[in-house]
N, C-alpha and C positions, 0 to 999 in steps of 0.2 A: 338617677337612672339615665337622664339625658347625657350626663358626662360619660357614663359607661358606653352608651351607644356611640357617641362621638369618637371615643377612644377606639372602640371596636372598628368603626368605619375607617379611622385613620390607620390603624394597624393593617386592616385588610387592604387598603389602598397601597400601603408601603409594600405589602407582600406581593401585590400584583405587579409592581414595578420591578421587582427582582427578576432577573432572567431565569427562565425555566431550566436552561442547561448552560453550561459554560463550555467554551471552546477549549480543546486540549492545548496544553503548553507546547510550543514549537520545540521539538527535541533538538538538542545541540548534537553535532557529530561527536562521536566518542573520541575521535582524534582531531586535533586542530588542523591537521592536514586536509581534511575535507572542505574546510572553508575556502581554501585556495584551489581546490580540485575543479577543473573545468567541467567534469561530469555533473557536478552539483548544479551549476548554472543551466546546463543542458536539460537536466530533469525538471528543474523549476520552470523553465520556459515551456517545456512540453506539457506539463500538468497545468500550468497557468493559462495556456491558450484555451483550454476546455474547462477551466474553473473546477478542477478536480480537488477534492479534499486531500488526495495523496500528495499534493504540493507540499503540505506541511511536513510530510515524512520523507522528503527526498534524501536527507542525510542518512536516515535509517535504512532506506533501500540500498544505498552504496555500502554502508557498513556491513549489512547482512550479506550482500553479494561477495564482498571482499573476504569476510570472515569464512565463508563457505565455498569459495572458489567458483562462484557462478559468474556468468556474463552479467555485467552490471545493468544491462537493459532488460534482462529476463523478468525479474520480479515486477518492475513497473509495467511491463507489457502485459503480463498475465493479469495484474490488477486492473489494467485498463479494459482488457477483453471481458473479464468476469464481472466487474462492478463499476465500470467507467471511472476507474481511479478512486473508488470509495464512495461514489454517489449512491450506489445501491449496495450497501455493505452492512446487513444486519449483523449484530454481535461482533462488530469490528473485524469481520471476515472480508477483507478486500479481494480475496482470491477464490471465493466460492469453494474453499477447501471442504472436503467431505460432503460434496453436493450441497454446499451452503449450510450444513448443520453444525459445523465447528464454531465454537465460541472462544473468543480471545479477550483477555482482560483490557487490551487496548489495541489500536491499529499497529503500533510499534511491536507489541508482543506477537501479533499475527504475522507480521513481516519476518521477524526473526524466526518464528516457529516454522513457517513454510520454507524459508531458505534452508534451515537446518534439515528438514525432512527431504527436500529435493536433492540433498547431497549425501545424507547419512542413512536413511532407511533403506532396507534391502531392495525394495521395488525400484528405486532410482539410483542405487549405488553403481558407480562405474558405467553409467549410460550416457550416450551422446545426447545433445540437445534434442534432436528429432525423436529419439527413443523416449526421453523424459516427457516431451510434450504429448506423444502418443499414449503414454501411461496416464498422464495427468487428465487428459480428456480425450476419449476415443472418437469423438465426433469428427466426421469427415471435414477436412479443411481447418481444423482447430490449430494445428501447428503452423499452417500458412498464415493464419490470422495473427497469431502471436508474433511470428517472425516479421510480418509486415509492420507491426507496431514497433518492434525493435529497430527496424530500419528507419521508421519515422523519427524515432528518438535520436538516432545517430547513424546515418546511412553509411559512413565510412568505417564503422566498427564491425567488419565482417569477421566472423570467428572461423576457426579451422574446420568446423564441420558444416560449413555452408549456410549459416544463419544469415 
């Protein structure tokens, strides 16, 4: 009986030392071109200064923006305004999508899904940045906040519609 108790305690001690959760694997950029892309370092520095979980997904932000024809600073900026770059992102929802109710299988899946929706669903289709932001969140000053973060990320990257 003593042996069984000792084994049980040893097993329990081993179980306690196992981490309760594992950190996600850092996604590699889909294209090796992102490794040399100066935007990648810019995003990593921005998220790194504030210790945001979004730092891990910098290549995913770039890939999603490029794939969907979005300003590369938009998705990181929305994520920063909505969840402080993933610090408060239940259900992997860095963007507060669907008033925070949306659930994504991973942060990367959420980034890709929101990028696609901002470009392809009828509410956002063929809209300017200002129009997209006004639809995304109707709160007064929301668009200004997001565009301010975009300029913090890369001030020289002014877009044609005045972001």
